[in-house]
N, C-alpha and C positions, 0 to 999 in steps of 0.2 A: 951596289949591292943593296944598300938600304932601300932605294927606290924600287928595286925588283921585289924585295920582301914585301914592301908596302903595297905594290900592285897586286902580289899574290893574296894578301890579306883582304884587299878590296874586292877582288874577285870572289873569294870565298863568301864574304858578306853579301854580295849581290846575288849569288847563288841561293843563299839562305833566305833572303827577303824575297826572292822571287818565287821560292817553293812555298812560302808562307801566303803570299797572295794568290797563287793558283789554286791552293788546297782550301783556303778559307772560304771559298764559294760553297764547298760541300759541308763545312764544319757544322752548322747549325742542325742540318738534317741527320749528321753523323750521330750526335748525342741522343736525338728523338729516336732513332732506329736502334741504336745499340741497347739503350734503357728498355725498348720494347721487347727485345729479344729475351731479356732477363735469363742469361745464361751463366757460365761458371765464372766465379768471382775469385780472382787471385790477387794477393797482395803480399808484399815482404812483410814478415813477421817481427818487424822492428819498428821503432817510433817513426811515425810519418812526419815530414817537415814541409813547411810552406815554400813553395817555389818562389824565388825572389825575382826581381826585375831582370830579364835576361839582356845582356849586351850584345851588339851585333856580333862580336867575337864568339860569344857562348853559342850564338845561334848558328854561326857557321860551324863550330866543332860538332855541334849537335847533328846537323845535316850531313856532315863528313863521314859519320859513323853508322850509316845504314843507308840502303838503296830503296828510293820509292818505286815500289812495284805496281801490279794491278790493284785497283780499289779494293778488291775482296781479298787479297792475299796478305799474309802475314809480312810485315816489314821488319826482319830480324835485326837486331842490334849486333854490331860486328866486334866491339870490343869485349874482352875476357868479362864474363858474369861475376856476380857476388858469389859467396859460397851458398847462398839460397837460390841461386839459378836466375837473378834478375839483372838487366842491364842498368848501368849507373854511369853518371858524368860528372866531373868535378866542374862546378861553376863558380864564377869569380876570381878567376886568375889564380896566381900562386899560392894566396892565402884562402882561397875559396873551400867550399865544401862540397861533398859528394852528394848528389840527389838521383832518385830513380828515374832512369831513362823514360819509362812510359809515363810517369807523372809530369815529366817535363814536356813530353809530346803533347799530353793533354793540354797544358796550359798555352802552349803555342798554337795548336790547331783550333782547339774548341774555346778555350778562354779560361779565366780565372775561375776557381772553384773552391768549395769549402775544404781547407786541407787536412781537415780531420776525418774526412771520408776517404774510404779505398777507392783507388782507380782500378776497376776490375776489367779482366779480358773476356769477351765472349768465345774467343779462340782457345783460351786455357793455355796459351804460349807465353811464358814469362818473359821471353826475349822480345816479344812483338812491340812495336812502336806505332803501328797504324791506327790512327785515331777512331777509325771506323770499327775497331774491335774493342772499343772502351765503353764502359758505363759505370756511374758511380754507385757505391753501396756503403751501408753502414758496417760498423765493425761487428755487429750482430749478424748482419746478412753474411758477411765474409766468413765469419766462424761457423755458421750454420751449414754453408756451402762446402767449406773445407772439411767439416766432419763427415758430411754426406758422401763426399768424394774420396775419403780416406787420406786427407791430407793433415789430420790432427793427430796428436800424440795418442788419442784414444784409440785410434784404428790400429789393428794388429793382423798378422797373418794375411789371409786373401785379400782383406779389405785395406790393408796398408797402401800408402801412395807408392812406395817403392816397389810393392808388388804389381800395382795396377799400371804404373807408368815408368818402368825401369829405365826407359830411354831418356826420362827427363831428370834423372838423378846425376848429379855432378860427382861421379865416382872415379877413383884411380886418376889417371893423367888429365882427365877432363876437370878435376876440381883445381879451383884457382891456386890453392896453397899447396898443392902436391910437389913433394920433393923427390919422391920415388916414382919409378915407373915399372912396367910388368917384368921387364928383364931384371931389374935390381931385386924386386921382391922374390923372384925365383933364386936368384943367387944367394939371397939371405936364408931362404928355407932350405937350400942344399947344402950351404956352408956351415950353418950353425952347429948341427950334430956332429960334424966331421971335423971342424977346425979347433974346437975346444975354446974359442975366443969367448970373453964375456959379452954380456949384453951392452954394456958401456963402451967397449972398444969397438963394436960393430956400430952402434949408434954414432960414434965420433967419425967413423970410416964414411958413412953414408949422409952425415950431417943432419940427423934427426935425433929425437929423444929415446932414451931406454925404453920408456913405456911404448913408443911407437914400434921399436923392433920386437918387443914382448908380443904386441898384439898382431904384428905381421906373422910371427912364427906360429902363433896359435890360431891364426886365420879369424882373428876378431876383426879385422879390417884386410882390405884388398881380397875379399871372399871370392871375387870373380876369376882371379888368378889361379 
Protein backbone atom coordinates (compact mmCIF):
# COMPACT_ATOMS: atom_id res chain seq x y z
CA UNK A 1 0.00 0.00 0.00
CA UNK A 2 2.78 2.41 0.87
CA UNK A 3 4.54 1.66 -2.42
CA UNK A 4 1.28 2.30 -4.28
CA UNK A 5 0.77 5.67 -2.57
CA UNK A 6 4.37 6.61 -3.23
CA UNK A 7 3.93 5.79 -6.92
CA UNK A 8 0.82 7.96 -7.01
CA UNK A 9 2.67 10.90 -5.47
CA UNK A 10 5.56 10.43 -7.91
CA UNK A 11 3.14 10.44 -10.85
CA UNK A 12 1.47 13.66 -9.69
CA UNK A 13 4.87 15.30 -9.25
CA UNK A 14 5.94 14.19 -12.74
CA UNK A 15 2.76 15.66 -14.25
CA UNK A 16 3.29 18.97 -12.44
CA UNK A 17 6.96 19.24 -13.46
CA UNK A 18 6.16 18.30 -17.07
CA UNK A 19 3.49 20.99 -17.26
CA UNK A 20 5.95 23.57 -15.92
CA UNK A 21 8.50 22.61 -18.56
CA UNK A 22 6.01 22.68 -21.42
CA UNK A 23 4.45 26.02 -20.48
CA UNK A 24 7.67 27.74 -19.47
CA UNK A 25 8.39 28.19 -23.18
CA UNK A 26 5.79 30.92 -23.47
CA UNK A 27 6.19 32.42 -19.98
CA UNK A 28 8.49 35.33 -20.99
CA UNK A 29 6.17 36.48 -23.75
CA UNK A 30 3.14 36.06 -21.47
CA UNK A 31 4.32 38.84 -19.15
CA UNK A 32 5.15 41.18 -22.04
CA UNK A 33 1.84 40.63 -23.82
CA UNK A 34 -0.28 40.85 -20.68
CA UNK A 35 1.32 44.09 -19.51
CA UNK A 36 0.88 45.52 -22.99
CA UNK A 37 -2.86 44.84 -22.82
CA UNK A 38 -3.14 47.01 -19.66
CA UNK A 39 -6.63 45.71 -18.90
CA UNK A 40 -8.65 45.09 -15.78
CA UNK A 41 -6.75 44.72 -12.51
CA UNK A 42 -8.22 42.45 -9.88
CA UNK A 43 -6.62 41.53 -6.57
CA UNK A 44 -7.98 40.27 -3.27
CA UNK A 45 -8.42 43.19 -0.82
CA UNK A 46 -6.34 41.53 1.91
CA UNK A 47 -2.65 41.61 2.74
CA UNK A 48 -0.53 40.09 -0.03
CA UNK A 49 2.07 37.50 0.88
CA UNK A 50 5.32 36.47 -0.71
CA UNK A 51 5.03 33.05 -2.34
CA UNK A 52 7.48 30.63 -0.66
CA UNK A 53 9.55 28.02 -2.46
CA UNK A 54 7.12 25.33 -3.55
CA UNK A 55 7.85 21.66 -3.01
CA UNK A 56 7.11 19.08 -5.70
CA UNK A 57 4.03 18.03 -3.72
CA UNK A 58 2.81 21.63 -3.53
CA UNK A 59 3.18 21.95 -7.31
CA UNK A 60 1.42 18.63 -7.89
CA UNK A 61 -1.51 19.76 -5.72
CA UNK A 62 -1.63 23.07 -7.57
CA UNK A 63 -1.83 21.42 -11.00
CA UNK A 64 -4.43 18.91 -9.81
CA UNK A 65 -6.95 21.66 -9.04
CA UNK A 66 -7.44 23.14 -12.51
CA UNK A 67 -7.36 22.02 -16.13
CA UNK A 68 -5.00 23.53 -18.67
CA UNK A 69 -7.18 24.59 -21.60
CA UNK A 70 -6.57 26.62 -24.73
CA UNK A 71 -3.87 29.23 -24.36
CA UNK A 72 -6.34 32.13 -24.61
CA UNK A 73 -9.04 30.62 -22.38
CA UNK A 74 -9.47 31.04 -18.64
CA UNK A 75 -8.14 28.14 -16.59
CA UNK A 76 -10.59 28.18 -13.71
CA UNK A 77 -9.56 27.10 -10.22
CA UNK A 78 -11.68 24.11 -9.17
CA UNK A 79 -11.61 24.37 -5.37
CA UNK A 80 -14.11 26.50 -3.44
CA UNK A 81 -13.25 30.20 -3.62
CA UNK A 82 -12.59 32.54 -0.73
CA UNK A 83 -15.36 34.87 0.41
CA UNK A 84 -13.96 37.42 -2.04
CA UNK A 85 -14.23 35.02 -4.98
CA UNK A 86 -10.54 34.11 -5.40
CA UNK A 87 -9.00 30.66 -5.54
CA UNK A 88 -6.48 29.74 -2.88
CA UNK A 89 -4.27 26.81 -1.91
CA UNK A 90 -2.62 25.73 1.32
CA UNK A 91 1.15 25.52 0.80
CA UNK A 92 3.67 23.92 3.14
CA UNK A 93 1.92 20.81 4.38
CA UNK A 94 -0.17 20.43 7.53
CA UNK A 95 1.24 23.56 9.18
CA UNK A 96 1.34 25.58 5.98
CA UNK A 97 -0.49 28.76 5.02
CA UNK A 98 -3.06 29.71 2.39
CA UNK A 99 -1.90 31.59 -0.70
CA UNK A 100 -3.88 33.01 -3.60
CA UNK A 101 -3.95 30.57 -6.51
CA UNK A 102 -3.32 33.16 -9.22
CA UNK A 103 -0.26 34.48 -7.38
CA UNK A 104 1.06 30.92 -7.08
CA UNK A 105 0.44 30.45 -10.79
CA UNK A 106 2.39 33.61 -11.61
CA UNK A 107 5.36 32.45 -9.54
CA UNK A 108 5.39 29.02 -11.22
CA UNK A 109 4.88 29.97 -14.86
CA UNK A 110 6.44 33.43 -15.06
CA UNK A 111 8.79 33.53 -12.09
CA UNK A 112 9.53 35.42 -8.91
CA UNK A 113 8.05 38.90 -8.59
CA UNK A 114 7.85 41.79 -6.17
CA UNK A 115 5.33 40.39 -3.68
CA UNK A 116 4.09 43.88 -2.80
CA UNK A 117 2.58 44.21 -6.29
CA UNK A 118 -0.87 43.03 -7.32
CA UNK A 119 -1.14 40.15 -9.76
CA UNK A 120 -3.89 41.44 -12.00
CA UNK A 121 -6.17 39.66 -14.48
CA UNK A 122 -6.71 40.89 -18.03
CA UNK A 123 -9.78 38.62 -18.15
CA UNK A 124 -11.29 40.08 -14.95
CA UNK A 125 -11.98 36.50 -13.79
CA UNK A 126 -10.90 36.07 -10.18
CA UNK A 127 -10.77 32.27 -10.41
CA UNK A 128 -8.54 32.21 -13.50
CA UNK A 129 -4.97 30.87 -13.13
CA UNK A 130 -3.90 31.14 -16.78
CA UNK A 131 -0.57 33.03 -16.68
CA UNK A 132 -1.29 34.60 -20.06
CA UNK A 133 -4.05 36.58 -18.37
CA UNK A 134 -1.76 38.16 -15.76
CA UNK A 135 0.05 41.44 -15.43
CA UNK A 136 1.54 43.20 -12.43
CA UNK A 137 0.19 46.46 -11.06
CA UNK A 138 0.75 48.68 -8.06
CA UNK A 139 -1.83 49.11 -5.32
CA UNK A 140 -2.61 52.55 -6.76
CA UNK A 141 -3.24 51.05 -10.20
CA UNK A 142 -5.47 48.45 -8.63
CA UNK A 143 -7.49 50.96 -6.60
CA UNK A 144 -8.02 53.29 -9.57
CA UNK A 145 -9.21 50.44 -11.77
CA UNK A 146 -11.41 49.01 -9.02
CA UNK A 147 -13.11 52.36 -8.51
CA UNK A 148 -13.56 52.92 -12.25
CA UNK A 149 -15.25 49.53 -12.62
CA UNK A 150 -17.50 49.85 -9.59
CA UNK A 151 -15.63 47.45 -7.33
CA UNK A 152 -14.85 49.93 -4.56
CA UNK A 153 -16.95 50.87 -1.57
CA UNK A 154 -17.50 54.32 -3.09
CA UNK A 155 -19.53 52.86 -5.97
CA UNK A 156 -23.27 52.69 -5.39
CA UNK A 157 -26.43 51.96 -7.33
CA UNK A 158 -26.03 51.36 -11.06
CA UNK A 159 -22.23 51.64 -10.79
CA UNK A 160 -21.84 49.13 -7.97
CA UNK A 161 -19.91 45.97 -8.79
CA UNK A 162 -22.83 43.78 -7.66
CA UNK A 163 -25.08 45.58 -10.15
CA UNK A 164 -22.61 45.49 -13.02
CA UNK A 165 -21.50 41.89 -12.46
CA UNK A 166 -24.14 39.98 -10.44
CA UNK A 167 -22.86 36.66 -11.81
CA UNK A 168 -19.55 37.19 -9.99
CA UNK A 169 -21.01 37.70 -6.53
CA UNK A 170 -20.73 34.79 -4.10
CA UNK A 171 -24.36 34.92 -3.01
CA UNK A 172 -26.58 32.39 -1.34
CA UNK A 173 -25.45 28.78 -1.58
CA UNK A 174 -22.48 29.87 -3.70
CA UNK A 175 -20.92 31.59 -0.70
CA UNK A 176 -18.20 29.47 0.86
CA UNK A 177 -19.59 30.06 4.39
CA UNK A 178 -23.28 29.57 3.61
CA UNK A 179 -25.23 27.48 6.13
CA UNK A 180 -28.64 28.12 4.61
CA UNK A 181 -30.07 27.45 1.18
CA UNK A 182 -33.00 28.80 -0.84
CA UNK A 183 -35.44 26.22 0.58
CA UNK A 184 -34.50 26.91 4.20
CA UNK A 185 -34.78 30.66 3.68
CA UNK A 186 -38.32 30.24 2.35
CA UNK A 187 -39.17 28.01 5.32
CA UNK A 188 -37.94 30.63 7.78
CA UNK A 189 -39.86 33.47 6.16
CA UNK A 190 -43.09 31.46 5.97
CA UNK A 191 -42.89 29.90 9.44
CA UNK A 192 -41.81 32.88 11.55
CA UNK A 193 -45.09 34.86 11.57
CA UNK A 194 -47.16 31.68 12.06
CA UNK A 195 -45.15 29.60 14.51
CA UNK A 196 -44.64 32.20 17.24
CA UNK A 197 -41.10 30.87 17.76
CA UNK A 198 -38.47 33.33 18.92
CA UNK A 199 -35.54 34.34 16.78
CA UNK A 200 -33.26 32.47 19.17
CA UNK A 201 -35.09 29.17 18.78
CA UNK A 202 -35.19 29.46 14.98
CA UNK A 203 -31.51 30.32 14.91
CA UNK A 204 -30.71 27.24 17.01
CA UNK A 205 -32.80 25.07 14.71
CA UNK A 206 -30.90 26.15 11.60
CA UNK A 207 -27.48 26.47 13.19
CA UNK A 208 -27.06 30.20 12.56
CA UNK A 209 -27.09 33.36 14.65
CA UNK A 210 -30.11 35.33 15.81
CA UNK A 211 -28.92 38.27 13.70
CA UNK A 212 -28.84 36.08 10.59
CA UNK A 213 -32.45 34.99 11.13
CA UNK A 214 -33.52 38.62 11.67
CA UNK A 215 -31.78 39.68 8.45
CA UNK A 216 -33.31 36.79 6.50
CA UNK A 217 -36.83 37.61 7.68
CA UNK A 218 -36.44 41.29 6.85
CA UNK A 219 -34.77 40.51 3.50
CA UNK A 220 -31.55 42.27 4.35
CA UNK A 221 -29.75 39.15 3.13
CA UNK A 222 -30.78 36.40 0.70
CA UNK A 223 -32.65 39.10 -1.23
CA UNK A 224 -32.65 37.01 -4.40
CA UNK A 225 -34.96 34.41 -2.82
